[in-house]
C-alpha positions as CSV (number, residue, x, y, z in Angstrom):
1,M,119.8,119.1,122.7
2,S,117.6,121.8,121.5
3,T,116.0,122.6,118.7
4,I,118.1,125.1,117.3
5,S,121.5,122.9,118.3
6,S,119.4,119.7,116.3
7,L,118.3,122.2,113.4
8,M,122.1,123.8,112.9
9,E,123.6,119.9,112.7
10,A,120.9,119.2,110.3
11,I,121.9,121.6,108.1
12,V,125.2,120.8,108.2
13,I,124.5,117.5,107.8
14,V,122.5,118.0,104.9
15,F,125.1,120.2,103.2
16,S,127.9,117.8,103.8
17,F,128.7,115.4,100.9
18,P,127.4,113.1,99.8
19,E,124.1,114.1,101.4
20,L,123.5,117.2,99.1
21,L,124.3,114.8,96.1
22,W,122.0,112.8,97.0
23,V,119.2,115.4,97.4
24,V,119.9,116.8,93.9
25,I,120.0,113.1,92.6
26,G,116.2,112.5,94.6
27,I,114.8,116.2,93.0
28,A,116.0,115.0,89.5
29,L,115.3,111.4,89.6
30,G,111.5,112.3,91.4
31,I,111.2,115.0,88.5
32,L,111.5,112.4,85.7
33,L,109.7,110.0,87.1
34,G,107.1,112.1,88.1
35,A,107.0,113.7,84.2
36,I,106.3,110.5,83.0
37,P,102.3,109.5,82.8
38,G,101.4,106.4,85.2
39,I,104.9,106.0,86.9
40,G,105.7,108.6,89.4
41,A,107.8,108.8,92.4
42,A,106.0,106.0,94.2
43,I,107.3,104.0,91.8
44,G,110.7,104.5,91.9
45,M,110.7,104.6,95.3
46,A,109.1,101.2,95.4
47,I,111.4,99.7,93.4
48,L,114.4,101.6,95.0
49,L,113.5,100.5,98.8
50,P,115.4,97.5,98.7
51,L,118.5,98.9,97.1
52,S,118.4,101.5,99.4
53,L,119.7,99.0,102.1
54,Q,122.9,99.8,101.7
55,M,123.0,102.9,102.2
56,D,122.8,104.8,105.9
57,G,119.3,105.1,107.0
58,G,119.3,108.8,107.4
59,L,121.2,109.5,104.0
60,A,118.2,107.1,102.5
61,I,115.4,109.0,103.8
62,I,116.9,112.0,102.6
63,F,117.4,110.9,99.4
64,F,113.5,109.7,99.2
65,V,111.6,112.5,100.7
66,S,113.8,114.4,97.8
67,M,112.3,112.4,95.3
68,Y,108.9,112.6,96.8
69,L,109.3,116.1,95.9
70,G,111.1,116.0,92.9
71,G,108.0,113.6,91.7
72,M,105.4,116.1,93.0
73,Y,106.8,118.6,90.4
74,G,107.2,117.0,88.1
75,G,103.7,115.8,87.7
76,S,102.9,118.9,86.0
77,I,105.2,118.4,83.1
78,A,102.9,116.0,81.4
79,A,100.2,117.8,82.6
80,I,101.0,121.2,80.8
81,L,102.1,119.9,77.8
82,I,99.7,117.0,76.9
83,N,96.9,117.8,79.1
84,T,97.8,114.5,81.0
85,P,98.6,114.8,84.4
86,G,102.2,112.7,85.2
87,T,100.7,112.5,88.9
88,A,97.5,112.9,90.4
89,A,98.9,115.8,92.0
90,A,99.1,117.5,89.2
91,A,94.9,116.9,88.2
92,A,94.2,120.5,88.3
93,T,97.2,122.2,86.6
94,T,95.9,120.5,83.6
95,L,92.7,122.9,84.0
96,D,94.7,126.0,83.0
97,G,98.8,124.6,82.1
98,Y,97.5,122.7,78.9
99,P,95.5,126.0,77.7
100,L,98.5,128.3,77.9
101,S,100.3,125.9,76.0
102,K,98.1,125.7,73.3
103,Q,98.8,129.4,73.1
104,G,102.1,129.1,72.4
105,L,103.0,129.8,76.3
106,A,104.2,126.1,77.5
107,I,107.9,127.6,78.4
108,N,105.4,130.2,80.5
109,A,103.5,128.0,82.0
110,L,106.2,125.3,83.1
111,S,108.1,128.2,84.8
112,I,105.3,129.2,86.7
113,S,104.8,125.5,87.8
114,A,108.6,125.4,89.0
115,I,108.4,128.6,91.1
116,S,105.0,128.3,92.4
117,S,106.0,124.4,93.5
118,A,109.5,126.1,94.8
119,I,108.1,128.6,96.6
120,G,104.9,127.2,98.2
121,G,107.6,124.4,99.4
122,L,109.6,126.7,101.0
123,I,106.8,128.6,102.7
124,A,105.2,125.4,104.0
125,I,108.6,123.5,105.4
126,I,109.7,126.5,106.9
127,I,106.4,126.6,108.9
128,L,106.4,123.2,109.7
129,I,110.1,123.8,111.1
130,A,108.8,126.4,113.1
131,I,106.2,124.2,114.9
132,S,107.7,121.1,115.4
133,P,109.1,122.2,118.6
134,F,105.5,122.4,119.9
135,L,104.4,119.2,118.1
136,T,107.6,117.4,119.7
137,S,106.5,118.4,123.4
138,I,102.4,117.3,122.5
139,L,104.0,114.1,120.9
140,L,105.9,112.7,123.9
141,S,102.9,112.7,126.0
142,F,101.9,109.9,124.6
143,G,101.8,106.4,126.0
144,S,100.2,102.9,124.6
145,P,96.4,104.0,124.8
146,E,97.5,106.8,122.7
147,Y,98.9,105.0,120.4
148,F,96.4,102.4,120.0
149,M,93.5,105.4,119.4
150,V,96.0,106.7,116.5
151,A,95.9,103.5,114.9
152,V,92.3,103.2,115.4
153,L,91.7,106.9,114.0
154,G,93.9,106.1,111.3
155,L,91.8,102.9,110.6
156,A,88.7,105.0,110.8
157,M,90.2,107.4,107.9
158,I,89.3,104.8,105.6
159,T,86.0,105.9,105.9
160,I,87.3,109.2,104.4
161,I,90.1,108.0,102.1
162,A,87.4,105.3,100.3
163,R,85.9,107.6,98.1
164,G,82.8,106.6,96.7
165,S,82.4,103.0,98.8
166,M,82.9,103.2,102.3
167,I,82.0,98.7,102.2
168,K,85.0,98.6,99.7
169,G,87.3,100.4,101.6
170,L,86.8,98.8,105.0
171,T,86.4,95.8,103.4
172,M,90.2,96.3,102.5
173,G,91.4,97.9,105.5
174,A,90.4,94.8,107.4
175,F,91.9,92.6,104.6
176,G,95.0,94.3,105.4
177,L,94.7,94.0,109.3
178,L,94.5,90.2,108.1
179,V,97.6,90.8,106.2
180,S,99.7,91.9,108.7
181,S,98.5,89.6,110.8
182,V,100.3,86.7,109.4
183,G,103.4,85.1,111.2
184,I,104.2,84.6,114.7
185,S,102.2,87.0,116.9
186,E,104.5,89.7,118.7
187,V,102.1,89.5,121.5
188,G,101.5,86.2,122.6
189,G,103.6,84.5,120.4
190,A,101.1,82.3,118.4
191,I,101.8,81.2,114.7
192,R,99.1,83.0,112.8
193,Y,97.6,82.3,108.8
194,D,100.9,80.2,108.0
195,M,99.1,77.9,106.2
196,G,101.9,75.1,107.0
197,I,103.9,77.2,105.0
198,L,107.6,77.7,106.6
199,L,108.5,81.1,105.1
200,L,105.2,82.9,106.7
201,F,106.4,82.4,110.1
202,D,108.1,85.7,109.6
203,G,105.5,87.3,108.2
204,I,104.5,88.9,104.8
205,D,106.8,91.7,104.5
206,F,105.4,95.5,104.0
207,V,108.3,96.4,101.6
208,A,106.8,93.7,99.2
209,V,103.6,94.3,99.7
210,L,104.4,98.0,98.9
211,I,106.2,97.5,95.9
212,G,103.7,94.9,94.3
213,L,100.7,97.2,94.9
214,F,102.5,100.3,93.4
215,A,105.4,98.7,90.9
216,I,103.8,95.6,89.8
217,T,100.1,97.4,89.6
218,E,101.3,100.6,87.7
219,M,103.3,98.0,85.2
220,L,100.2,95.8,84.5
221,K,98.3,99.2,83.6
222,L,100.8,100.5,81.3
223,A,100.8,96.8,79.6
224,G,97.4,97.8,77.9
225,R,99.1,100.6,76.2
226,E,100.9,100.6,73.2
227,G,104.1,102.3,72.1
228,Q,104.8,106.0,73.7
229,I,103.0,107.4,76.5
230,S,102.0,110.6,74.7
231,E,101.0,110.8,70.8
232,E,100.8,114.4,71.2
233,D,102.8,117.0,69.9
234,S,105.0,118.1,73.0
235,E,107.0,121.2,71.7
236,V,107.5,124.0,73.9
237,S,107.7,127.8,73.8
238,G,107.4,130.8,75.4
239,S,109.1,133.1,78.2
240,R,110.8,132.0,81.1
241,R,110.8,135.6,82.3
242,E,107.4,136.3,82.0
243,G,106.3,132.9,84.2
244,V,108.8,134.4,86.8
245,T,107.5,137.4,87.3
246,G,104.0,136.0,86.6
247,V,104.5,134.2,89.7
248,L,106.1,137.1,91.8
249,R,103.4,139.4,90.8
250,R,100.6,137.1,93.0
251,P,102.3,136.4,96.4
252,V,99.1,136.3,98.3
253,T,97.6,133.3,95.6
254,V,101.2,131.9,96.6
255,F,101.0,132.2,100.1
256,K,97.6,131.0,100.6
257,S,97.9,127.8,98.3
258,S,100.4,126.8,100.3
259,L,98.6,127.3,103.7
260,I,95.6,125.4,102.1
261,G,98.5,122.7,101.0
262,L,100.5,122.2,104.2
263,G,96.8,122.1,106.1
264,I,95.3,119.3,103.8
265,G,98.3,117.7,103.3
266,A,98.4,116.8,107.3
267,I,94.8,115.3,106.7
268,P,95.7,111.6,106.2
269,G,93.8,110.6,102.9
270,A,93.2,113.9,101.5
271,G,96.6,115.0,100.5
272,S,97.7,116.5,97.0
273,S,94.5,115.5,94.8
274,V,92.4,117.1,97.1
275,S,94.9,120.5,97.9
276,N,95.3,121.2,94.5
277,F,91.9,121.5,93.7
278,V,91.0,123.1,97.1
279,A,93.9,125.5,96.4
280,Y,92.6,126.3,92.7
281,G,88.8,126.8,94.0
282,E,89.9,129.6,96.1
283,A,91.8,131.4,93.6
284,M,89.0,131.0,91.0
285,R,86.8,132.3,93.9
286,N,89.2,135.5,94.7
287,D,89.8,136.4,91.2
288,T,88.1,139.5,89.3
289,N,87.3,137.4,86.2
290,P,86.8,133.6,87.4
291,D,85.5,132.7,83.9
292,S,89.2,133.4,82.6
293,F,90.0,130.1,84.9
294,G,90.3,127.1,82.3
295,N,91.3,129.2,79.8
296,G,95.3,129.4,80.4
297,N,95.3,131.8,83.8
298,E,98.4,132.0,85.5
299,R,96.5,132.1,89.0
300,G,95.4,128.5,88.3
301,V,98.5,127.1,87.9
302,I,100.4,129.0,90.7
303,S,97.4,128.2,92.8
304,A,97.5,124.1,92.0
305,E,101.4,123.7,91.9
306,S,101.8,125.8,95.5
307,S,99.5,123.8,97.0
308,N,101.1,120.5,95.8
309,S,104.5,121.1,97.1
310,A,103.6,122.8,100.6
311,T,101.5,119.3,100.9
312,V,104.7,117.2,101.0
313,A,105.6,119.0,104.1
314,G,102.3,118.3,105.4
315,S,102.2,114.7,104.7
316,L,105.1,114.4,106.9
317,I,102.9,115.3,109.6
318,P,101.1,111.9,110.3
319,T,103.5,110.0,108.7
320,L,106.4,110.9,111.1
321,S,104.1,111.5,113.9
322,F,102.2,108.8,114.1
323,G,103.1,106.5,111.3
324,I,99.8,107.1,109.3
325,P,100.6,107.1,105.4
326,G,98.0,109.7,103.7
327,S,99.0,108.4,100.0
328,G,101.1,106.3,98.2
329,T,103.7,108.3,98.0
330,T,103.8,108.3,101.9
331,A,103.2,104.6,102.2
332,V,106.1,104.1,100.6
333,L,108.1,106.6,102.2
334,L,106.8,105.3,105.6
335,G,108.0,101.7,104.5
336,A,111.7,103.3,104.2
337,L,111.2,104.5,107.6
338,L,110.6,100.9,108.7
339,M,112.9,99.2,106.9
340,H,115.9,101.5,108.0
341,G,115.1,101.3,111.6
342,F,113.1,104.4,112.2
343,Q,110.0,104.1,114.4
344,P,107.5,106.7,113.0
345,G,105.7,108.1,116.3
346,P,106.0,110.5,119.4
347,N,109.6,109.2,120.0
348,L,111.1,110.0,116.6
349,F,111.4,113.8,117.0
350,A,112.6,113.0,120.7
351,Q,115.1,110.3,119.9
352,E,116.4,111.1,116.4
353,A,115.6,115.2,116.2
354,V,118.9,115.7,114.0
355,T,118.0,113.0,111.5
356,T,114.5,114.2,111.7
357,Y,115.2,117.7,111.2
358,S,117.4,116.8,108.4
359,F,114.6,115.4,106.6
360,F,113.0,119.0,106.7
361,V,116.0,120.4,105.7
362,A,116.2,118.7,102.6
363,L,113.1,119.5,101.6
364,L,114.2,123.3,102.5
365,I,117.4,123.0,99.7
366,G,115.3,120.9,97.5
367,N,112.6,123.6,96.9
368,F,115.7,125.7,95.9
369,I,117.0,122.5,93.4
370,I,113.5,122.5,91.8
371,A,113.4,126.0,90.5
372,L,117.1,125.5,89.1
373,I,116.5,122.4,87.4
374,G,113.0,123.2,86.4
375,L,114.1,126.5,84.9
376,A,117.1,125.1,83.3
377,V,115.5,121.9,81.7
378,I,112.3,123.4,80.0
379,A,113.2,123.3,76.4
380,Y,113.7,119.5,76.6
381,A,110.9,118.8,79.1
382,G,109.0,117.5,76.2
383,Y,111.1,114.4,75.2
384,V,110.3,112.6,78.8
385,T,106.6,112.3,77.6
386,Q,107.9,110.2,74.5
387,I,109.3,107.5,76.1
388,D,108.1,104.1,75.1
389,T,105.8,101.6,77.6
390,D,107.7,98.8,75.7
391,Y,111.3,99.7,77.4
392,I,110.0,100.9,80.9
393,I,107.8,97.8,81.9
394,P,110.8,95.0,81.0
395,I,112.9,97.1,83.4
396,I,111.0,98.1,86.0
397,I,108.9,94.6,86.9
398,P,112.5,92.6,86.9
399,L,113.8,95.3,89.2
400,A,110.4,94.9,91.4
401,I,110.5,91.2,91.8
402,F,114.5,90.9,92.3
403,G,114.8,93.8,94.7
404,S,112.1,92.4,97.0
405,F,113.5,89.1,97.3
406,A,117.0,90.4,97.8
407,M,115.8,92.2,101.4
408,R,115.3,89.2,103.2
409,D,116.3,86.2,101.1
410,N,112.8,84.9,101.5
411,P,111.4,83.4,98.4
412,I,108.1,84.2,99.8
413,D,108.8,87.7,98.9
414,I,108.7,87.2,95.3
415,V,104.9,85.4,95.3
416,T,103.9,88.3,97.5
417,V,104.9,90.9,95.0
418,V,103.1,89.5,92.8
419,L,100.3,88.3,94.2
420,F,99.7,92.2,95.5
421,G,101.0,93.7,91.7
422,I,97.9,91.2,90.5
423,L,95.6,91.9,93.1
424,G,96.6,95.7,92.8
425,Y,95.4,95.8,89.3
426,Y,92.1,94.7,90.0
427,M,91.7,96.9,93.0
428,V,91.8,99.9,91.2
429,K,90.0,98.1,87.9
430,Y,87.1,97.6,90.4
431,D,87.4,101.0,92.3
432,Y,89.0,99.5,95.7
433,S,91.2,101.6,97.9
434,I,94.8,100.7,97.3
435,I,95.8,103.1,100.4
436,A,92.9,101.3,102.6
437,L,95.1,98.0,102.2
438,V,98.2,99.8,103.2
439,L,96.4,101.8,106.2
440,G,95.1,97.8,107.3
441,V,99.1,96.3,107.0
442,V,100.6,99.5,108.8
443,L,98.3,99.7,111.5
444,G,97.1,96.3,112.5
445,P,100.8,95.9,114.5
446,I,100.5,98.9,116.5
447,A,96.7,98.7,117.4
448,E,97.5,95.0,118.7
449,T,100.2,95.6,120.4
450,N,99.3,99.0,122.1
451,L,95.9,97.6,123.0
452,H,97.7,94.6,124.8
453,R,100.2,97.0,126.3
454,S,97.2,99.3,127.6
455,L,95.1,96.8,128.8
456,Q,98.1,95.5,131.2
457,I,98.3,98.9,132.6
458,S,94.4,99.5,133.5
459,D,94.4,95.7,134.7
460,G,92.1,95.2,131.9
461,S,89.9,98.3,131.8
462,Y,88.8,99.6,128.4
463,L,88.2,103.0,130.4
464,I,91.8,103.8,130.1
465,F,91.4,105.2,126.6
466,V,88.5,107.8,127.9
467,Q,90.2,108.7,131.3
468,R,93.5,110.1,129.7
469,P,92.9,113.7,127.8
470,I,94.5,113.0,124.3
471,S,93.0,109.3,124.2
472,L,89.7,110.7,124.7
473,L,89.8,113.7,122.4
474,M,91.2,110.9,119.5
475,V,88.2,108.9,120.8
476,I,85.7,111.6,120.0
477,V,87.2,112.3,116.9
478,T,87.1,108.4,115.7
479,I,83.0,108.8,116.6
480,A,82.5,112.0,114.7
481,I,84.4,110.2,111.5
482,L,82.6,107.3,111.7
483,F,79.2,108.7,112.6
484,G,79.2,112.2,111.6
485,P,78.6,111.2,107.7
486,F,75.3,109.6,108.7
487,V,74.5,112.3,111.0
488,K,74.5,114.9,108.6
489,A,72.7,113.0,106.1
490,Q,69.7,111.9,108.4
491,Y,69.5,115.7,109.9
492,Q,69.4,117.2,105.8
493,Q,66.8,114.5,105.2
494,Y,64.9,115.5,108.4
495,K,65.3,119.6,107.1
496,G,63.8,118.2,103.8
497,A,61.4,117.0,105.4
498,E,60.1,119.9,107.2
499,P,56.9,121.9,105.5
500,A,57.4,124.9,103.8
């Protein structure tokens, strides 16, 4: 089936009932959860994973993708109103969004955020749809050696993801590999690390690990707070029209920030928490009055929010193409794909072309819905930040625990959720990377299976990984990632030691 026909069929599917309804529900729920500091779309998605088993696989992913997009925008609401980003992606939005709010222009800032997010997301997803045929042709040339090197490359990305301490990141990645190897081996059939527990023969469930690391961990963090999430005044005032026209007057900023978001979003481990500051810095660099940034410059909000929304489209590239999640939310999305029988990788675009394009079309429609909902609920946005933590925690924790049990009816999944929730809490406390652990769990089976297949093809020769162009390229990139920082540091030390 051609790309055009697949895209047209996907458009028909997403505009049908109930797909379109679930796009709206996903966007609305994502906005709501994203606006609550400490919650976010990742937690909501993790909790709803088991419940989505009753849905058609394609419909469930459309819902989760929409929720992801809505959560990305929702984080800006708390950032603008109470100077507390609802998600890490909205951190740069606080820099100018909150000053605008203090100037009595909260509605302006919220309108700017909604329209910038919508336009930025539209630009990114249109570009993604345009390049997908070329992406597919490249991905179809992948064999077992390329799959193995993708897994190795993803594991090497831990050195980038684990900001601050490479040792901590690699430790968590190694622990993730260990977790993924529990149970019956797919290669030799041996039973590993079962500790004599029959329930561990099927391994440790990836989704249960995700629910623990994201939902339970965040609830434990919230448990340290008392009362409502925010005690600040969240009254909103200003003009929607001025906010919308403020965005439309700055198309260059929107377009450039969208490209930054799309590009950085495609890099595992970077994502929106990086792209929003890069886009913000670029907007500041090109402004005639850079000193106004941080004091209520509209371009600051425009650049941050355009890049955030565009990052969603970018993050789908490594997630769908290689099964490498670049953030907590895409890790949960990856879990949803696997749980519903979709195997991320080159063949996903070929074998499930219509379904894959339906995800893109859902994002396309979702950005229009963000603009509509965002502008419609501005007057009531402040109430979201006043939700009492005493109501959130007793709802989320039971849903997470019993939802995980419902997936496989295996009691070990309840233990997994609780243990990984506690582990995640202390990982965050002591600055260990949760994403590094998730990468290890996800990529371990891929690396093991495809290493075995590659060596079977080559009669045990490891040269197969450097004899194929794409595999060789990934070997070079992996080496650059692992040793590049060391070489750079040595070079800088050498240059600094040269006599003047």
